[in-house]
Each structure stands twice: as C-alpha cells, then as structure tokens.
N, C-alpha and C positions, 0 to 999 in steps of 0.2 A: 233574834239570831236566825240566820238563813238556814233552811233545811240542808242536811248534809249532802243530798244528791245534787243540789245547786252548787254547793262548794266543790263537789267532785267534778261536775261539768266545767266549772270555771278553772279548776286545776288542769283538766285535760287541755282546754283551749290555751291556757297560759303555757303549758308544756309544749303544745304544738307550735305556738309562735316562737318559743325558745329554740326548738329544734330547727325551725325555718331560719332563725337568726344565725344558727351555727353554720348554715350553708353560706350565708352572705358575708360572714366575717373572714372567709378564706380569700386572701389576696396577697400578692407579692409586697414585700416591704418597698418603700420608696427608693428610687435609684436613678442614676444616669448611666449612659453607655450600655444599655441592655442590648443583646442580640435579639432581633425580632423577625420571625418568618411565618409563612403560612404553609402548613403541611397537610397532606391527605392521609388519613388513617385507613387501615385495611377495610373497614366497613363503608368507605366512601365519604365519611364526614371530613370536612375541611375545618381545621382549627388553627388558631395562632399559637405559636410556641415562643416563649421568652426564656432566655438564659443569661445569668450572670449580671455583671455591672458593678458599679460602685455606689453605695448609698449608706443608710444607717439603720441600726437597730436600737431598741431601748435597753439600756444596761443599768442594772442596779449596782451602786457603788457605796461602800461604807459598811459600818456595822449593821447587822440585822439582815444582810442579804444572803448569808449562808445559813444552812441548818445548824443550829447550835446544840441540838439534842444528841444523844448517844448514837452509836452505830446502828442500833435497832430501828432508828428512824422515829422514835417517839416524838410527837408534836409536829411531824413533817406535814401532815394534812392541814393542820391549822395554819402553818406557815405558807403553804401553797395558796390557801384561800385568802390569806392576808396579802400576798403578792398580787393575786388576781384583783382584789378590791383596790389595791393601790394603783394598779394599772389603769383601772377605770376612773380613778380619782383625778388623774393628771390630764389636763386638757392643754391645747396649744398655747393659751395665754400663760398658764403656769410654767410651761416649758421655757418660754421666752424669759420669764423671770429667773429661772434657774441658771440661765447663761451667765448671770452676774453673781450667782451664789458663791460663797467661800468654797475653796477646794480642799481645805484642810479638814480631814474627817473628824478630828477631835473638836474643832470649832463648830462643825455642823452638829455633832451630837450634843454639844453644850447648848447650842441655840434651840435645838428641838426637844430638849429635855422637858418631859411633862406633856408633850403633844400626843394626840391620839395615835395609836400604832399605825393606822392606815395612812394618815397624813405624813407621819414620820418616814415611812417607807416610800411614799409617793415622792417626797422631796429628794430621795436618793436616786430617782430615775434620771438618766442622762442619755441623750442621743449619742451614739458611738458610731463613727465612720467605719465601714467595713467593706470588704469585697464579697460578692456573692458567687456561689457556684450552684445555685438552685435552678430547677427546670420547671416551668409552669406552662399550662395550656389555657387558652381563653376561648370559650364557646360563644361565638358571635350571635347565635340565635337566642341564647339564654342570658347573654351579658354576664357570664359567670366564669371566674377563675377557678382552676383546680391545680393543686400541686401534683406533678407527675409522679406516679408510683414507679420509680425506676428499678430496674433489675441490673445487678452487676455494678461495675465501677462507673464513675462519672468524672468529668473534668473538675479540677480543683478550682476554688474561687478565683476570679480574675475580672479585670475590666480592660476595655479597649482591645478585645480580641477581634477577629473578623470571621464571618461565617457566610455561607451561601446554601441555597437549596438546589439539589440536582434537578434537571429538567423534568424528571418524572414526579417531582414534588413528594417523593416518598423517602428521601434521605436529606438530612441536614449535615453539612460538613463545617467544622470549626477548626481554625488554625491560630495558634499563638495567643498573644495577649500578655497582660502584666499582673503579677500576683501582689504588687505593692504600688503605692502611690509614686514612689521613686522608679525611674526607668530601669534601674538595675535589676528589677524583678521580671524582666521580659522572658518569654518562653517561646518554644517552637514546636509544641506537641500538636498532633493531628488527631481529631476525633470525628467519628461518624455517629449520628443519631438516627435510629430507625423506629417509627411507630409500630406498635404491636397490636394484635387483634383484641387484647383485653383493655385497650384504651390507654395503656401506659407506653413505655418505650425502652429501648436499650441503647446506651452509649457504648461505643467500642473505640479504644485507642488503637491507632494504626502506626506501627513503627516502620519507617521507610528508609531508603538509602539516599545519601547526599541531600538532606533537607536544607531549606533556607535557614539562615541564622535567626536566632530569637528576635522578636520584634513586637511592637504594639502599634495601634492606630494605622494598620496597613489595610490593603484591599484583598478580598478573596472572592473570586467568581468561578463559575463552572460553565463551560460551553458544552456542546454535544459530545466532546471527546476527552477534554482535559480539565483538571482543576488548576487554577492560576492564582498565585500569590504575588503581590506587588507592593513595593515601597514600605512606608511606615517609619518607625523610629527604633533604632537598636542601641546596644550598649557594649562597649569593649571593656571587659573586666581587667585586661592587662594595662590599658592606658587610663581607665577610669573616665573615658570620654563617651559622649552621646553622639550618635551618627544618624542623620536623616537619610534614609535609603531610597534608591531609585531602581533597584534591581527587580527583575521579573522572572518568575519561576513557574514551571508547569510540570504536571505528573499525569500520566494517562489514567483515565477513570475505569476503563473496562477491566483491567487486571485487578485494580483495587476493589471494585464492587463485587466481582466474582468471588474473590477470597473472603470478602466481608460477609457476603450472603452465606457462604459455607460455614463460616465461623459462627454467625448468629443462629443459623439453623441447628448446628451442633449444640450450641449453648441452650437453645430452647428445648431440646430433647433430653436434657439432664433430668435425673430422677426428680419428679415433682414433689417427692416427700422432703427434699432438702429445703431448709429454711432459707429465706432471702439473704440472711447474713452469711450463711455458708456459701451460697451462690456467689455473693459479692467477692468473697475471698478467692474463689476459684477462677474468676475471670480477670485476667491481667493484661489483656490486649492482644492484638494480632500483629505478628512480625511478618514482613514481606520484603522481597528483594527488589520490588518496584522502586525505581529511582527518579528523583527530580532532575529536570534539565533547565539550565539558565538560558533565558531568551534575551531579546534586545532591551536594554535598560531604557527607562523613561528619559527622554532628552530635555525635558523642561527643567525649570528651577526646582531643586529639592524642596519638598513640602510634606507636611503631615496634616491630619484632620481632613483630608479629602475623602470622597466616596467614589465607589466604582460599581457599575452594574453592567450586565450583559444585555446588549441590544441586538436584534436580528433585523437586517434590512429586508423589507418585504419584496423588493423587485428581484433580488438575486439570492436571498437566503444567507447572505454573508453575516457572520457573527463578529460583533465588535465589543470591545471593552470600552465603556464610556467613563472617563475620569473627570470629576468636577470639583472645583474649589480647593480648599486647603490654605495653609499659610507657612511662612518660614521666618525665622529670626534673622533680622538684618545684622550685618557686621557692626559691632559696637553696641548693639541693642542689648538691654538687660533682660534676662529671663523673667517673664511675667511683668515686664515693665509696662506702665500705662502710657508711656510716651507714644505719641502718634506715629513716630518714625521707627519704633522698635521692631515692628512686624510688618510684613507684606502679606496682605490677604488676596486671594485669587478668586476670579469667577470664570476662569478659562475652562473650556470643555475640550478635552483631548479624546481621540479615538485610537485604540490599538487594534490593528488588523491581525488576527491570529494566523491566518494563512500566509500573509505577506511578511509577518514578523516586523511590523513597521508602525510607528507612531505618527499621527498628524494632529494639528490643532485646528479647531473650527473657526470660522469667521461668520457667526450667525448674523442674520439681518434683523432689524428692528430692536425692540427693547431686550434687555438682558437682566438676570438676577443681580442683586448686590453681591459684592465680594463677601466671602464667608468661609468659616471652617467649622468642624464638628457639627455639621448638619446631618440630616437623614436623607436617604434616597432609596428609590426602588424603581422597578420597571413595570409598566402596565400598558397593555395594548400596543406594545412595540415602541412606546415612548419612555423617556427618562423623566422621573418626577423627583423634585428636590423640595424638602420642607425644612424651615427653621434654620438654626445655626447661630453662630456668633460672628459679629462683624468688627469687633474691637476687643482689646484685652480688658478694658475697664469693667468693673463689676457693677454696672448701672443698667437700668431698665432698657435703655436704648441700645445696649450692646448685643441683645438677642432678638431674633425674628420669629414670626409665625406665618410667614408667607409661603405659598405653595406654587411652584412653577413646573412646567413640563417642556421638554425639548422634543421636537418631531424630526425624525430622520427624513421624512418626506418633504417637509417645507424648509428644513434647516433653519428653524426659528424657535424662539422661546415664547411661551404663553403663560401669563399669570392667571391663577384660578382664585377668584374671590367669591366667597359664599353669597348666595342670593339673599339669605336672611341676615347676613352680617356676623353670624357666630363663627368662632374659630377657637382652637386651642390657645392657651396663653403662650406668649413668646418663650422659647426655650432653646437650649443647645444640648447636644448629646442625646437626642431622643432615639427610640427604636422606631423604625418605619418599615412597612412592608405592604405589598399589594395582596389583596385577598378577595373573597366573595362575601357580600353582605346583602341579604334579601334578594338574592338572585342577580345582583349587579356587581360588576367590577368596582372595587373600592380601595382606598388608601387607608391603612390603619396606623395610628401613632400611639406609642406607649412610653410613659415616663419622660426622663430628661431633667433639666434643672432650669428654674427661673432665675433671673437676676433683677435687683440685687439680692444677694443671699449667699448660701454656701451649701456644700453637700448635705450637711445635717439640718439645714433649716428650710431649703427650698427645692430639694429633690422631689420628684413626683412619681405617682403610680396610676395616673388616670389613663383611660383608653378613649380614643376618638376614631371615627371613621369619616372619610369624605367620599360621597357617592357620585361625584361628578357635578353636583349642584350645591349641596350644603354639607356642613360638618354636623355630626351627631355624636354626643357624648354618651358612651356606653358604660363607663365606670368613672366615678368621681375620685379625686385624689383623697386618700385616707392615710395620713402620715403621723397623726398625733398618737400619743401613748395609749389613749383609750380607744382609738380606732373608731369603728362604726357602732360601738356599743352604747354611745351616747344617744344614738338614734332609736326611736321606737320601732318595733317590728313592722308596724304598718308603713312607716316611712321607708323602711328597707324594701318592702314589697313594691311600693310605688317607684322607688329609684331603680330597682333591679328589673322589673317587668316593663320593657320599653314599649310594648304595644298592648292594646286592650285584651286581646285574646290570651296572652300570657298571664296578664293580671287576673283574668277571670279563672283561668286554670289553677293558679296559686290559691285563690280564695276558695274555690270548689274543693280542692284537696284538703284544706284545713277544715272545711265544713264536714266533709266525709269522715275525717279523723275524729271530729267531735261527736258525730252521731254514732259512729261505730263503738266509741268508748264510753258512752254515757252510762250504760248498765254496769260495765266493769268498774268505772270510777266511782259510781254510786256505792257499789259493794265495798270497794276499798275504803271509801270515805267513812262508811258506817263501821267497818272493822277496825280501821286504824286511826280515824280521826285526824287526817293529815292537816298540818298547819301550812296553809298556802303560802304565806309570805316567807316562811323559813325555807320551804322547798324551793321556791323561786330564787331565793338568794343562793342556795347551793347550786342550782342550775347555772345561774349567771357566773358564779365564781368558777365553776368547772369549765364553762365556755371560755372565759377569759384566760384561764390557765392553759387550756388546750390550745387556744390560738397563740398564746405567748410562746409556749414551748415548741409547737409544731412549725410555726411560720416565722419565728425569729424576731418578734417585736421586742422581746426583752431577753437579755442574757444575764444570768446570775453569776456573779463572781464566786 
C-alpha cells in the first residue's frame, strides 16, 4: 500500500486537474444564427461577444427526471449526481440511436426495466431545439469562453436578430429578431450592451418613438451619426401574412448614447449592497423621445437572408451601407421547396449612400462569389468580407459553403481568399462572423452555424475559427454531445486549449506550483482523514458535470 503522503499528493494533482477541467467545460451550447462582434472593454482588452441564436440543449424526458422525494429535498443530491453521471454516459453515437427510440414513456420504461440507473436516465436525454438569450465572451489570447456576468435585464431569447457595434467599439446595439421558429414571433425591441470595468456588461432596453415594425433576418448598421435598420421579414397579425420588407429606417445616435450613458452611470451608482436579483428587478429600460425616420426604400427585388456592413471610402470618407446576397421565394414556389425554381438566390452587391439617400447596384469586374443567403459578413481594412452561406434549399452537403471573399472599394472587384495550408472551417450557413484582432493582426472570426445534411439538433456548431490573412486557425472545437468535453482527459484539454507553447508551459507550471504548495497540507489531511481518492474524484466529476449542465444549459430537467 502506498504511503498516505503519496496518496495525498496524488489527490491534490487530481483535484488541480479537475479544477482546470472546470475552466475548459465552459462554452456556449451549439447554435446557428448567433450575433458575433468584437468589443473593447474598459481595461483596453478586446474580446469577442456572442449573443442568442437557435440551437439545442439536452433535455431529460420521462419518469425519473424530476425529484420524487418530499419537499425537504431528501435524496436530491443523489439524483443530481445520477443526472451528472448520465450526462457523461451519453455520447454522440448513442444520441443518434435515440433519434429512433420510442416516444411513449411507458414503452420506454418497460424497455428499460432492470437497467442500471445511470443508463436508464441516459436514455432519457434528448436534444431539444431552443432559442437562446445568453451572452458570452471569448478571449482570443486564451482561446477561452466565459459566460457574461450580466447586471440588470437582458434581451429575451431569439434568433435572426440583427446587431452592430458603434464606431467606438464600446457599445453593441441589437434590434428585433424572432422568439419562435414561426415568423409570427417577430419583435422590434432595441437594446444596447456596454462592457463594464469588472469584465461583465450591462444590457439596456431603449424605448423610442416611431420604431420600425417587428422583423427578423434584417440588417442593422451604425455609421458615425445614425443607427440604420433595413429590410428583413415581417408578419401582419391582422391578415396572417408574411411580408419581405424593403424599408430603411434611421435614428440619431448622439441623443441615444447621451441618455444611455446617464442611465448606465446612475444604475452603476446604486447601493452596492443590493443583490444582483434586486438590481435586475429595478432596471426596466430607458424611455426616450428620440424618433426613427424612414428613408429611401431598397429598390431591388425583395429578399431576406442578406447581410449588410458599413464601409468607408478612403478617398473622400464617404460612408456606405454594403448589402450582399439574400434570396426570395418565386411566384408559385413552395416554401422550403427543393425545386430548383422555387427560390432566387442573389450575389448582387448594393450600396446605400447615407448622405445622398440613394441606392446603387455595383458591376464588379472579374470573378464574383456564388449566389447565396444566410451567410456571414464583416468589414475589415475598409473591405467587405463574406463567408459561407447556403446556395440552395436542399439539405445536402453541397448546399452550404465555406469560402471567404472580400470586395474592395478601391479596385471595385472581388477576391477569393484560400488558405495557404488548405485548412478551413466546415461548410455552414447562419454562422456568426466578425472582424477582430488576433496575435496583433487584423483577423476574421467565425463562430457556430449549421452543417448540412443535418438539422438544428444534429449539426449545429459552437466551434471558433480565425483567419489571419493567410490561414485559418481553429481556436475552439465543436462540442455538442451530451457529455461535452468531459470524455477528454485533462491533459488533452490543456493541449487543445493552449494554442501556443508559452501558454501551455504556463498552464503546466501553475499546476506544478499548486502541487508543491499543497503537498504538506494534503499529507496532513490524508493522515487525518484517510481520503478515498477514487470516491472524491467521482464526486468532483459529478459536481463538475452538474454545474456545467445547470449553468450552461446542456440539460434541462422537466
């Protein structure tokens, strides 16, 4: 039998690795249509921020998913541990098998009678499609996600909203979106997000006069003076009809941001002794008399699934809204029909001149991107970048793309960017795309989306890639199965998360210091208490899985 001080040291190292593992299992659930931007926090750090979208969580259905003990909660801890173990027991292959499993709960219970409790519960886990209203930040240096510790209210869950970052990169503005898969759930609320000095942030809803009608799949941009909302898809509750919109609206930013700053500052000065829950109840939004103004409507064919970005012409500083792509349903075409003639897809590039209140379509020279919709776009170095998207309605692998293109205002031409090493994100549509800084260079970041063939609950993604002008680099792998990263060993997590050698050495050094600092303490505890290493390790793992499940939404218990 090994001396107890050795067991104690092993216990500490095992615990340190478990604690490190807790850091790496924090990541957003898999989704498509996330809003993605790069913001600068008060300390000068630039981080990616992701909000919302449509994806899935792991939901336990059937008997045994709820606590069956009395109101005092007897047996609740055992059940938590059981659910956590079940969560780890399910892998991607088992989930695929569950797609064909019986849906009748009595039949399931009859089939599973006599099975071990963990496997019984594991078989009840199902991917459930849901809308997200969560806010996450991604540290590009550490390749690490963190769930934002928000203060106050935040936007309700939605997909296909539209958002933009103000030119100071210190405010994110979000407008509209849809709270349901059906277009009848469209909204027209306006929200501002401001990073705070403690590394978190504050969402504030702003109530304005004469707002645009509710919509989803629209375009939102901000120039130096105004916020602009354009197009998308709306719904008329009186007629029950869906409308593809071509309207353009603007609202002045100066008045909005002044009132917003005053509101945020007042909120931050509230008694610090108030708990976060109390603060959330107190903050209900900012009402203002600032009104929207309707501008020149888009003159092209109505479309949705297009993207829009602000470009500034270098020669004269003129600000332009660049609109690319999209599609519309042809007359007589069936909704979601795979008939080649059902939809028209576009690769047109339109510019809206804010000063002249005028639209023009470009006639670029040379090669052009394939027609597409539900792609991602961003502005970098004064150029428009377009990534991925869908080129036809069929749910087949060739219906989605992973190509990256840029359009130059100087040359009035498109350029395709192919990685020198041949690596690239998998083809997808509805990705989040933004420009950012990575290792001191301008870069394009991509998060999430959906592969084809597949569906929201089978091929949604949560991986992170950056393009540095030469090659693509994967900073976070897709982790969408019920067990998530817990099937990986802590050493593998360290290797996957530390992208360069310096970071990896720092991680290992930290663990070594933790081990040395605790050897005497753990030796004493081991002598006094005779800890059982495997038992404690199981409790740690169960606690880790349960914490991850409850905090980050991988499993929802009926």
